[in-house]
C-alpha positions in Angstrom: 5.3 -15.4 -19.2 8.6 -14.8 -17.5 9.9 -17.3 -14.9 12.9 -17.3 -12.7 15.8 -19.5 -13.7 16.8 -22.3 -11.3 19.7 -20.2 -10.1 17.5 -17.1 -9.6 15.0 -19.1 -7.6 17.7 -20.6 -5.5 19.1 -17.1 -4.9 15.6 -15.8 -3.9 15.0 -18.7 -1.5 18.5 -18.3 0.1 18.4 -14.5 0.1 21.9 -14.7 -1.5 24.1 -11.8 -2.5 22.7 -12.0 -6.1 19.2 -11.5 -4.7 20.3 -8.7 -2.4 21.9 -7.0 -5.4 18.8 -7.3 -7.5 16.7 -5.9 -4.6 19.1 -3.0 -4.1 18.6 -2.1 -7.8 14.8 -2.3 -7.5 14.8 -0.3 -4.2 17.2 2.2 -5.8 19.6 1.6 -2.9 22.8 0.7 -4.8 24.3 4.0 -4.0 23.3 3.9 -0.4 25.1 0.5 -0.1 28.2 2.1 -1.5 28.1 5.0 1.0 27.5 2.6 3.9 30.6 0.6 3.0 33.4 2.4 1.2 34.9 -1.0 0.3 31.7 -1.8 -1.7 32.4 -0.1 -5.0 31.4 -3.0 -7.3 29.6 -1.9 -10.4 26.2 -3.2 -11.2 26.4 -6.2 -13.6 24.1 -7.3 -16.4 23.3 -10.4 -14.3 22.1 -8.1 -11.5 19.9 -6.1 -13.9 18.5 -9.2 -15.5 17.7 -10.7 -12.1 16.0 -7.5 -11.0 14.0 -7.4 -14.3 12.9 -11.0 -13.8 11.9 -10.4 -10.2 9.6 -7.7 -11.5 8.3 -9.7 -14.4 7.3 -12.6 -12.2 5.6 -10.4 -9.7 8.1 -11.1 -6.9 8.8 -7.4 -6.7 6.5 -4.6 -7.7 8.9 -1.8 -7.2 11.8 -0.3 -9.1 12.5 1.1 -12.5 10.2 0.1 -15.3 12.6 -1.6 -17.7 10.1 -1.3 -20.5 9.7 2.5 -20.3 12.4 4.4 -22.2 12.1 7.6 -20.1 12.2 5.6 -16.8 15.3 3.7 -17.9 17.0 6.9 -19.0 16.2 8.6 -15.7 17.5 5.6 -13.8 20.7 5.5 -15.9 21.3 9.2 -15.1 20.8 8.6 -11.4 23.1 5.5 -11.3 25.6 6.2 -14.0 28.6 6.0 -11.7 27.7 2.3 -10.9 27.1 1.2 -14.5 29.6 -0.2 -17.0 29.3 0.3 -20.8 28.0 -3.3 -21.0 25.2 -2.4 -18.6 24.3 0.6 -20.6 24.1 -1.4 -23.8 21.9 -4.0 -22.1 19.6 -1.4 -20.7 19.2 0.5 -24.0 19.1 -2.5 -26.3 15.3 -2.9 -26.2 14.9 0.7 -27.4 17.3 0.5 -30.4 
């Protein structure tokens, strides 16, 4: 059973930037955030992806990409490629190697 780390739980309770980043990933709103604020061009980080995955695994969030489904991950990568680094891509694809 997956549990949130202490830092993730704190971020969830405080609705911090890390939590908002994870929620944006799960709601597929990262690109919309970038369009709303042209200064917001930060790439998605592995920490953001891991937090999003943990939110799903613990049942906190029921939406978003299914990180266990190869086709779903590939479709999500294609739609969000401009916000991903090579490290992100490696992390997303590692379970399927």
